[in-house]
C-alpha positions as CSV (number, residue, x, y, z in Angstrom):
1,X,110.4,123.6,95.4
2,X,109.0,120.2,94.9
3,X,108.0,118.8,91.5
4,X,104.9,116.9,90.5
5,X,104.4,115.1,87.2
6,X,100.7,114.6,86.3
7,X,99.5,112.6,83.4
8,X,96.3,113.4,81.5
9,X,96.2,117.2,82.0
10,X,94.4,118.3,78.9
11,X,91.1,118.6,80.8
12,X,89.1,117.4,83.8
13,X,90.7,116.1,86.9
14,X,94.2,116.3,85.6
15,X,94.0,119.9,84.6
16,X,92.4,120.9,87.9
17,X,95.0,119.0,89.8
18,X,97.8,120.8,88.0
19,X,96.2,124.1,88.9
20,X,95.8,123.1,92.5
21,X,99.5,122.1,92.9
22,X,100.5,125.4,91.2
23,X,98.5,127.3,93.7
24,X,100.4,125.5,96.5
25,X,103.7,126.7,95.0
26,X,104.9,123.5,93.4
27,X,106.7,123.0,90.1
28,X,104.2,121.2,87.9
29,X,105.0,119.0,84.9
30,X,101.6,118.8,83.1
31,X,101.6,116.1,80.5
32,X,99.1,115.2,77.7
33,X,99.2,113.4,74.4
34,X,98.8,116.6,72.4
35,X,100.2,119.6,74.3
36,X,98.0,122.7,74.2
37,X,99.1,126.2,75.2
38,X,97.1,128.5,77.5
39,X,95.8,125.8,79.8
40,X,98.1,126.8,82.7
41,X,100.0,129.9,83.7
42,X,103.6,129.9,82.4
43,X,105.1,130.5,85.8
44,X,105.7,127.2,87.6
45,X,104.2,124.9,85.0
46,X,105.7,123.0,82.1
47,X,103.6,121.2,79.5
48,X,105.1,118.1,78.0
49,X,103.9,115.6,75.4
50,X,103.3,112.2,76.9
51,X,101.4,109.2,75.6
52,X,101.4,106.6,78.4
53,X,100.9,103.7,75.9
54,X,104.2,104.4,74.3
55,X,107.5,103.6,76.0
56,X,109.5,106.0,73.9
57,X,107.1,108.8,74.8
58,X,107.3,108.0,78.5
59,X,111.1,107.9,78.5
60,X,111.4,111.2,76.7
61,X,108.9,112.9,79.1
62,X,110.5,111.6,82.2
63,X,114.0,112.6,81.0
64,X,112.8,116.1,80.2
65,X,111.0,116.5,83.5
66,X,114.1,115.9,85.6
67,X,113.8,115.0,89.3
68,X,110.2,114.1,90.2
69,X,109.0,114.2,93.8
70,X,105.4,113.1,93.1
71,X,104.0,111.1,90.2
72,X,100.2,111.4,89.6
73,X,98.9,108.8,87.2
74,X,95.6,110.4,86.2
75,X,95.4,109.6,82.4
76,X,92.6,107.2,81.7
77,X,89.8,106.4,79.3
78,X,86.4,104.9,79.9
79,X,84.1,102.7,78.1
80,X,80.4,102.0,78.6
81,X,78.3,99.2,77.2
82,X,77.4,95.5,77.4
83,X,80.6,93.5,77.7
84,X,79.5,90.9,75.1
85,X,79.2,93.7,72.5
86,X,82.5,95.3,73.4
87,X,85.2,94.5,70.8
88,X,88.3,93.0,72.5
89,X,90.4,95.5,70.6
90,X,88.7,98.2,72.6
91,X,89.1,96.3,75.9
92,X,92.8,96.1,75.2
93,X,92.8,99.9,74.4
94,X,91.3,100.6,77.8
95,X,93.8,98.4,79.6
96,X,96.7,99.9,77.6
97,X,96.0,103.3,79.1
98,X,94.3,102.6,82.4
99,X,96.5,99.7,83.6
100,X,99.6,99.1,81.6
101,X,100.1,102.9,81.1
102,X,100.1,103.4,84.9
103,X,102.5,100.5,85.4
104,X,104.9,101.8,82.7
105,X,104.9,105.3,84.3
106,X,105.8,103.7,87.6
107,X,108.6,101.7,86.2
108,X,110.0,104.8,84.6
109,X,110.0,107.0,87.7
110,X,110.7,104.5,90.6
111,X,114.5,104.2,89.9
112,X,115.1,107.9,90.6
113,X,112.8,107.9,93.6
114,X,114.6,104.8,95.0
115,X,118.0,106.5,94.5
116,X,116.8,109.5,96.5
117,X,114.9,107.2,99.0
118,X,111.9,109.4,98.7
119,X,108.8,110.0,96.6
120,X,105.1,109.5,96.3
121,X,103.1,107.7,93.5
122,X,99.4,108.6,93.4
123,X,97.3,106.4,91.1
124,X,93.8,107.7,90.3
125,X,91.3,104.9,89.9
126,X,87.5,105.2,90.3
127,X,84.7,104.6,92.7
128,X,83.8,101.5,90.6
129,X,86.6,99.8,92.6
130,X,84.5,100.4,95.7
131,X,81.2,99.3,94.2
132,X,80.9,97.7,90.7
133,X,78.9,99.5,88.1
134,X,76.8,97.7,85.4
135,X,77.7,98.3,81.8
136,X,81.3,99.1,82.7
137,X,82.9,95.7,83.1
138,X,86.1,96.4,81.1
139,X,86.6,99.8,82.7
140,X,86.1,98.4,86.1
141,X,88.5,95.6,85.5
142,X,91.2,98.0,84.3
143,X,90.8,100.1,87.5
144,X,90.5,97.1,89.9
145,X,93.9,95.9,88.5
146,X,95.5,99.2,89.6
147,X,94.0,98.9,93.1
148,X,95.7,95.6,93.6
149,X,98.9,96.7,91.9
150,X,99.2,99.8,94.1
151,X,98.6,97.8,97.3
152,X,101.4,95.4,96.4
153,X,103.7,98.2,95.1
154,X,103.3,100.1,98.3
155,X,104.7,97.2,100.3
156,X,107.7,96.7,98.1
157,X,108.6,100.4,97.9
158,X,108.1,101.3,101.6
159,X,111.7,100.1,102.3
160,X,113.0,102.8,100.1
161,X,110.9,105.6,101.6
162,X,108.5,105.7,98.6
163,X,104.7,105.9,99.2
164,X,102.2,104.4,96.7
165,X,98.6,105.7,97.1
166,X,95.2,105.6,95.6
167,X,92.6,108.3,94.8
168,X,89.2,107.0,94.1
169,X,86.9,109.6,92.4
170,X,83.2,109.2,92.3
171,X,81.0,109.9,89.3
172,X,81.8,113.1,87.6
173,X,79.6,114.0,84.6
174,X,82.0,116.7,83.5
175,X,84.7,114.1,82.6
176,X,84.9,112.9,79.0
177,X,84.4,109.3,80.2
178,X,84.2,107.5,76.9
179,X,85.2,110.0,74.2
180,X,88.7,108.7,73.8
181,X,87.5,105.2,72.7
182,X,86.0,106.5,69.4
183,X,83.0,104.3,69.9
184,X,79.3,105.1,69.8
185,X,77.8,103.9,73.1
186,X,74.6,102.9,71.3
187,X,76.6,100.4,69.3
188,X,77.6,98.6,72.5
189,X,74.0,98.1,73.7
190,X,72.4,95.1,72.0
191,X,68.6,95.2,71.7
192,X,68.4,92.4,74.4
193,X,69.9,94.9,76.9
194,X,67.7,97.9,76.0
195,X,65.2,97.5,78.9
196,X,68.0,96.9,81.4
197,X,70.2,99.7,80.1
198,X,67.6,102.4,79.8
199,X,67.1,103.1,83.5
200,X,70.9,102.9,84.1
201,X,71.7,105.6,81.5
202,X,68.9,107.7,82.9
203,X,70.6,107.4,86.3
204,X,73.9,108.4,84.8
205,X,72.2,111.6,83.5
206,X,70.8,112.4,86.9
207,X,73.2,111.1,89.5
208,X,72.3,111.6,93.2
209,X,75.7,113.0,93.9
210,X,78.5,114.0,91.6
211,X,82.2,114.5,92.0
212,X,83.7,117.9,91.3
213,X,87.1,118.3,89.6
214,X,88.2,120.3,92.7
215,X,87.2,117.3,94.9
216,X,89.7,115.1,93.0
217,X,92.4,117.7,93.0
218,X,92.2,118.1,96.7
219,X,92.2,114.3,97.3
220,X,95.3,114.0,95.1
221,X,97.0,116.8,97.0
222,X,96.3,115.1,100.3
223,X,97.5,111.8,98.9
224,X,100.7,113.5,97.8
225,X,101.4,115.3,101.0
226,X,100.0,113.2,103.9
227,X,102.2,111.5,106.4
228,X,102.7,107.7,105.9
229,X,99.9,105.5,107.1
230,X,97.0,106.0,104.8
231,X,96.6,104.6,101.2
232,X,93.0,105.2,100.1
233,X,91.6,108.7,99.3
234,X,88.0,108.6,98.1
235,X,87.0,111.8,96.3
236,X,83.4,113.2,96.0
237,X,80.4,112.6,98.2
238,X,79.3,109.4,96.4
239,X,82.8,107.8,96.7
240,X,83.0,108.8,100.3
241,X,79.7,107.2,101.0
242,X,80.8,104.0,99.2
243,X,84.0,103.9,101.2
244,X,82.0,104.0,104.4
């Protein structure tokens, strides 16, 4: 039985992805900052505490997990607002989770995969890497960094039989995009941006196409199990359209 470790499983894409892998008969290590019971069936799943911004938390979770066949870096936070009004402390917070957290998880898991000469790393980014979105500059930058990182990482790990892949979800209104920042979005929209931001936020509320959690779970599954040769896995109708 293969084992997958998934970050950010308390809700949304991560939780649905954990359920999907369980349905396929995998052993699932579902991680989150504050473990909660009852999210997943006891059989086949283990819930571990993991904060991807803390090295000690990463080391403890990886040690407790044991051999990992697939790492899914799903944990992430979003932030929406005019960049000039976004405190740099919040920009760093977004990068700590979305960029450096992913890199730290990879560093923690690669040695065991290299020793076995097998493994798959799946990094979940966003459709903003396919087409930039206004009022999300910091978030876009944090995800674009992982796009480039994964491409380069794939080249250096291929020699050891390790695949590094990308899942690019489209817009999903059910995800808690900016709740983890602790900011009020209105505070990040100066009056000078009001006329510009209004129609954009109206569009967010009525997107022409949305990404379901199951779309992302299936894309992650394909990224984890496909034969070598493909690296990008858009998820959702809007992301597929952007990817062409």
